[in-house]
VEXBAKE-587491 format. One line per field, with one value per atom (N, C-alpha, C): atom name; x, y, z; residue in one letter. Coordinates in steps of 0.1 Angstrom, whole numbers, padded with zeros to 4 digits. Example, Ala and Ser with C-alpha at 12.3 -4.5 7.8 and 13.67 -1.06 7.14 Angstrom:
! residues 2
atome <- c(N/CA/C/N/CA/C)
c1 <- c(0132/0123/0132/0128/0137/0129)
c2 <- c(-0057/-0045/-0033/-0022/-0011/0000)
c3 <- c(0078/0078/0078/0071/0071/0079)
residu <- c(A/A/A/S/S/S)
//
This chain:
! residues 145
atome <- c(N/CA/C/N/CA/C/N/CA/C/N/CA/C/N/CA/C/N/CA/C/N/CA/C/N/CA/C/N/CA/C/N/CA/C/N/CA/C/N/CA/C/N/CA/C/N/CA/C/N/CA/C/N/CA/C/N/CA/C/N/CA/C/N/CA/C/N/CA/C/N/CA/C/N/CA/C/N/CA/C/N/CA/C/N/CA/C/N/CA/C/N/CA/C/N/CA/C/N/CA/C/N/CA/C/N/CA/C/N/CA/C/N/CA/C/N/CA/C/N/CA/C/N/CA/C/N/CA/C/N/CA/C/N/CA/C/N/CA/C/N/CA/C/N/CA/C/N/CA/C/N/CA/C/N/CA/C/N/CA/C/N/CA/C/N/CA/C/N/CA/C/N/CA/C/N/CA/C/N/CA/C/N/CA/C/N/CA/C/N/CA/C/N/CA/C/N/CA/C/N/CA/C/N/CA/C/N/CA/C/N/CA/C/N/CA/C/N/CA/C/N/CA/C/N/CA/C/N/CA/C/N/CA/C/N/CA/C/N/CA/C/N/CA/C/N/CA/C/N/CA/C/N/CA/C/N/CA/C/N/CA/C/N/CA/C/N/CA/C/N/CA/C/N/CA/C/N/CA/C/N/CA/C/N/CA/C/N/CA/C/N/CA/C/N/CA/C/N/CA/C/N/CA/C/N/CA/C/N/CA/C/N/CA/C/N/CA/C/N/CA/C/N/CA/C/N/CA/C/N/CA/C/N/CA/C/N/CA/C/N/CA/C/N/CA/C/N/CA/C/N/CA/C/N/CA/C/N/CA/C/N/CA/C/N/CA/C/N/CA/C/N/CA/C/N/CA/C/N/CA/C/N/CA/C/N/CA/C/N/CA/C/N/CA/C/N/CA/C/N/CA/C/N/CA/C/N/CA/C/N/CA/C/N/CA/C/N/CA/C/N/CA/C/N/CA/C/N/CA/C/N/CA/C/N/CA/C/N/CA/C/N/CA/C/N/CA/C/N/CA/C/N/CA/C/N/CA/C/N/CA/C/N/CA/C/N/CA/C/N/CA/C/N/CA/C/N/CA/C/N/CA/C/N/CA/C/N/CA/C/N/CA/C/N/CA/C/N/CA/C/N/CA/C/N/CA/C)
c1 <- c(0174/0177/0187/0197/0207/0203/0203/0200/0211/0216/0226/0220/0228/0224/0223/0213/0211/0222/0228/0238/0237/0227/0225/0211/0209/0196/0187/0175/0165/0165/0175/0177/0165/0161/0150/0137/0135/0123/0124/0135/0137/0134/0139/0136/0121/0114/0100/0093/0097/0091/0094/0105/0108/0101/0095/0089/0079/0071/0062/0069/0080/0088/0094/0098/0103/0092/0080/0069/0065/0069/0066/0075/0085/0093/0085/0088/0081/0085/0075/0078/0087/0097/0107/0105/0106/0104/0117/0127/0140/0139/0138/0137/0149/0160/0172/0179/0186/0194/0205/0207/0216/0231/0240/0254/0260/0267/0274/0289/0297/0294/0286/0279/0271/0278/0278/0285/0278/0285/0280/0277/0286/0284/0289/0285/0290/0298/0310/0318/0323/0324/0329/0333/0344/0349/0350/0354/0355/0342/0330/0317/0314/0306/0302/0287/0280/0265/0261/0253/0250/0235/0228/0213/0212/0206/0203/0188/0180/0166/0162/0152/0148/0133/0125/0111/0101/0093/0081/0081/0079/0075/0084/0097/0106/0109/0113/0118/0129/0140/0151/0159/0165/0173/0184/0196/0207/0213/0214/0219/0231/0243/0254/0261/0265/0274/0284/0297/0307/0317/0325/0335/0335/0338/0340/0327/0316/0303/0300/0293/0289/0274/0267/0253/0250/0241/0237/0222/0215/0201/0199/0194/0191/0177/0169/0155/0151/0145/0140/0125/0118/0103/0095/0087/0077/0075/0072/0066/0074/0087/0096/0099/0101/0106/0117/0128/0139/0147/0152/0161/0171/0183/0194/0199/0200/0206/0217/0229/0241/0247/0248/0255/0265/0277/0288/0299/0308/0319/0319/0323/0326/0313/0302/0289/0287/0281/0278/0263/0256/0241/0239/0229/0226/0211/0204/0189/0188/0183/0181/0166/0159/0145/0142/0136/0134/0119/0110/0097/0087/0075/0064/0054/0053/0043/0050/0042/0048/0057/0069/0078/0085/0087/0094/0105/0116/0127/0135/0139/0147/0158/0170/0181/0185/0186/0191/0202/0214/0226/0231/0231/0235/0246/0259/0270/0281/0290/0301/0302/0307/0310/0298/0287/0275/0273/0267/0264/0249/0243/0229/0226/0218/0214/0200/0192/0178/0177/0172/0169/0155/0147/0134/0132/0123/0121/0107/0104/0090/0079/0067/0055/0053/0061/0059/0053/0046/0041/0047/0060/0067/0073/0072/0077/0088/0100/0111/0119/0121/0129/0139/0152/0163/0168/0168/0174/0186/0198/0210/0215/0214/0218/0229/0241/0253/0264/0273/0285/0285/0291/0294/0282/0271/0259/0258/0252/0251/0236/0231/0217/0217/0210/0208/0194/0185/0171/0169/0163/0159/0145/0137/0123/0121/0116/0114/0100/0093/0080/0077)
c2 <- c(0014/0028/0029/0035/0037/0050/0050/0061/0064/0077/0080/0083/0081/0084/0099/0103/0117/0120/0132/0136/0151/0158/0172/0174/0185/0188/0191/0186/0188/0177/0168/0158/0148/0145/0136/0141/0154/0160/0159/0161/0160/0145/0136/0122/0118/0124/0121/0128/0139/0146/0139/0132/0124/0110/0106/0093/0090/0099/0096/0092/0099/0096/0082/0077/0064/0053/0057/0048/0045/0053/0052/0041/0036/0026/0013/0006/-0007/-0018/-0026/-0037/-0047/-0051/-0061/-0074/-0086/-0098/-0103/-0095/-0099/-0100/-0112/-0114/-0121/-0123/-0130/-0121/-0127/-0119/-0111/-0099/-0090/-0094/-0089/-0091/-0078/-0079/-0068/-0069/-0059/-0045/-0038/-0028/-0020/-0009/-0007/0005/0018/0029/0043/0046/0042/0045/0059/0064/0077/0075/0081/0079/0093/0093/0105/0100/0106/0102/0087/0080/0066/0059/0066/0059/0055/0044/0039/0038/0045/0044/0040/0030/0025/0022/0026/0023/0018/0007/0001/-0002/0004/0001/-0003/-0012/-0016/-0019/-0016/-0020/-0009/-0010/-0002/0005/0018/0025/0022/0023/0021/0034/0034/0045/0041/0048/0044/0056/0055/0066/0060/0067/0063/0076/0076/0087/0082/0089/0084/0096/0095/0104/0096/0100/0092/0089/0078/0074/0059/0054/0040/0032/0038/0031/0026/0015/0009/0007/0011/0009/0004/-0004/-0009/-0012/-0007/-0010/-0015/-0027/-0032/-0036/-0032/-0036/-0040/-0051/-0056/-0058/-0059/-0062/-0050/-0048/-0037/-0032/-0020/-0013/-0016/-0014/-0016/-0002/-0002/0010/0006/0013/0009/0022/0021/0032/0027/0033/0030/0043/0044/0055/0050/0056/0052/0064/0063/0074/0067/0069/0062/0058/0049/0045/0030/0026/0012/0004/0009/0002/-0004/-0016/-0022/-0026/-0021/-0024/-0028/-0037/-0042/-0045/-0040/-0044/-0049/-0061/-0067/-0071/-0066/-0070/-0073/-0085/-0089/-0091/-0090/-0096/-0089/-0095/-0091/-0082/-0084/-0077/-0065/-0056/-0045/-0050/-0045/-0048/-0035/-0035/-0023/-0028/-0021/-0025/-0013/-0012/-0001/-0006/0000/-0003/0011/0012/0023/0018/0024/0020/0032/0032/0043/0038/0039/0033/0029/0021/0017/0002/-0001/-0015/-0025/-0020/-0028/-0034/-0046/-0053/-0057/-0054/-0058/-0062/-0071/-0075/-0079/-0074/-0078/-0083/-0095/-0100/-0105/-0101/-0106/-0111/-0121/-0128/-0125/-0130/-0128/-0133/-0126/-0131/-0128/-0119/-0115/-0102/-0100/-0087/-0084/-0080/-0079/-0065/-0061/-0048/-0051/-0049/-0052/-0040/-0037/-0026/-0031/-0027/-0031/-0018/-0018/-0006/-0012/-0007/-0011/0002/0001/0013/0007/0010/0005/0001/-0007/-0011/-0026/-0030/-0044/-0053/-0049/-0057/-0064/-0076/-0084/-0088/-0086/-0091/-0096/-0106/-0111/-0117/-0111/-0115/-0120/-0131/-0136/-0140/-0135/-0139/-0145/-0157/-0164/-0170/-0168/-0174/-0177)
c3 <- c(-0169/-0166/-0154/-0156/-0145/-0138/-0124/-0117/-0107/-0106/-0097/-0083/-0073/-0059/-0057/-0048/-0045/-0034/-0035/-0026/-0022/-0027/-0024/-0019/-0011/-0006/-0017/-0016/-0027/-0037/-0037/-0047/-0045/-0033/-0030/-0037/-0035/-0041/-0056/-0062/-0076/-0081/-0073/-0077/-0076/-0067/-0066/-0078/-0082/-0093/-0106/-0107/-0119/-0119/-0108/-0107/-0119/-0123/-0134/-0147/-0149/-0161/-0160/-0148/-0147/-0148/-0144/-0146/-0160/-0169/-0183/-0190/-0183/-0189/-0191/-0202/-0204/-0194/-0191/-0181/-0188/-0181/-0186/-0178/-0184/-0177/-0170/-0170/-0164/-0149/-0143/-0129/-0123/-0132/-0127/-0117/-0108/-0098/-0106/-0102/-0109/-0105/-0113/-0110/-0104/-0093/-0088/-0090/-0091/-0089/-0100/-0096/-0105/-0111/-0124/-0130/-0127/-0130/-0128/-0113/-0105/-0090/-0087/-0076/-0071/-0058/-0058/-0046/-0040/-0027/-0020/-0006/0000/0013/0014/0003/0004/0004/0003/0002/-0012/-0013/-0026/-0026/-0035/-0036/-0050/-0052/-0065/-0066/-0075/-0077/-0092/-0094/-0107/-0107/-0116/-0116/-0130/-0132/-0145/-0144/-0154/-0154/-0151/-0141/-0139/-0125/-0125/-0112/-0100/-0102/-0091/-0084/-0071/-0064/-0055/-0054/-0046/-0042/-0030/-0025/-0016/-0017/-0008/-0002/0012/0019/0027/0026/0033/0039/0052/0059/0067/0066/0072/0062/0064/0054/0053/0041/0039/0039/0036/0035/0021/0020/0007/0007/-0002/-0004/-0018/-0020/-0034/-0034/-0043/-0045/-0059/-0061/-0075/-0075/-0085/-0085/-0100/-0102/-0115/-0113/-0124/-0122/-0122/-0111/-0111/-0096/-0095/-0083/-0070/-0070/-0058/-0052/-0039/-0033/-0023/-0023/-0015/-0010/0002/0007/0016/0015/0024/0030/0044/0051/0059/0057/0064/0071/0084/0092/0101/0097/0105/0095/0099/0090/0088/0076/0073/0072/0069/0069/0055/0054/0041/0041/0031/0030/0015/0013/-0001/-0001/-0010/-0012/-0026/-0028/-0041/-0042/-0051/-0053/-0067/-0070/-0084/-0088/-0078/-0079/-0088/-0088/-0096/-0088/-0076/-0067/-0060/-0055/-0047/-0036/-0035/-0024/-0019/-0006/0000/0009/0009/0017/0021/0034/0039/0049/0047/0057/0062/0076/0083/0092/0090/0097/0104/0118/0126/0135/0131/0138/0128/0132/0124/0122/0110/0107/0107/0103/0103/0089/0089/0076/0076/0064/0063/0048/0045/0032/0031/0022/0020/0006/0004/-0010/-0010/-0020/-0022/-0036/-0038/-0050/-0056/-0067/-0073/-0065/-0066/-0060/-0046/-0040/-0026/-0024/-0013/-0009/0005/0004/0017/0019/0031/0036/0046/0044/0053/0056/0069/0074/0084/0082/0091/0097/0110/0117/0126/0123/0130/0138/0151/0159/0168/0165/0172/0163/0167/0159/0157/0145/0142/0143/0137/0137/0123/0123/0111/0109/0097/0094/0079/0077/0063/0062/0053/0052/0037/0035/0022/0022/0013/0012/-0002/-0003/-0016/-0016/-0027/-0029/-0043)
residu <- c(X/X/X/X/X/X/X/X/X/X/X/X/X/X/X/X/X/X/X/X/X/X/X/X/X/X/X/X/X/X/X/X/X/X/X/X/X/X/X/X/X/X/X/X/X/X/X/X/X/X/X/X/X/X/X/X/X/X/X/X/X/X/X/X/X/X/X/X/X/X/X/X/X/X/X/X/X/X/X/X/X/X/X/X/X/X/X/X/X/X/X/X/X/X/X/X/X/X/X/X/X/X/X/X/X/X/X/X/X/X/X/X/X/X/X/X/X/X/X/X/X/X/X/X/X/X/X/X/X/X/X/X/X/X/X/X/X/X/X/X/X/X/X/X/X/X/X/X/X/X/X/X/X/X/X/X/X/X/X/X/X/X/X/X/X/X/X/X/X/X/X/X/X/X/X/X/X/X/X/X/X/X/X/X/X/X/X/X/X/X/X/X/X/X/X/X/X/X/X/X/X/X/X/X/X/X/X/X/X/X/X/X/X/X/X/X/X/X/X/X/X/X/X/X/X/X/X/X/X/X/X/X/X/X/X/X/X/X/X/X/X/X/X/X/X/X/X/X/X/X/X/X/X/X/X/X/X/X/X/X/X/X/X/X/X/X/X/X/X/X/X/X/X/X/X/X/X/X/X/X/X/X/X/X/X/X/X/X/X/X/X/X/X/X/X/X/X/X/X/X/X/X/X/X/X/X/X/X/X/X/X/X/X/X/X/X/X/X/X/X/X/X/X/X/X/X/X/X/X/X/X/X/X/X/X/X/X/X/X/X/X/X/X/X/X/X/X/X/X/X/X/X/X/X/X/X/X/X/X/X/X/X/X/X/X/X/X/X/X/X/X/X/X/X/X/X/X/X/X/X/X/X/X/X/X/X/X/X/X/X/X/X/X/X/X/X/X/X/X/X/X/X/X/X/X/X/X/X/X/X/X/X/X/X/X/X/X/X/X/X/X/X/X/X/X/X/X/X/X/X/X/X/X/X/X)
//
């Protein structure tokens, strides 16, 4: 199921209300890393927001203010939660989760020209949060089990 990023007030509440409908999707065994770029993205002010979800009980949100930001959330498997918040210009964030167990990941970028990437694989019970407050920061986290 392809999900568009929320860009209006109240959209987050709508996404939470639709969560039971998303949970009704059948579990798919596809745990292979996804290919980017992701189709059906939303752009404004040069920002790119893309969410691709597949499987069971996912929740994701992207919030962007500024210009030239890129965010991408891809989730396969079951029971993932992910969020990206970007305030500034030229930020790049990516969350990829493929696992079987509950995983949570969040990226918050407050500043300009920051880079962050979180990738998680099957079989983990990991909660990862990245906060970048400032400019030109780099982070890359990979968890495999």
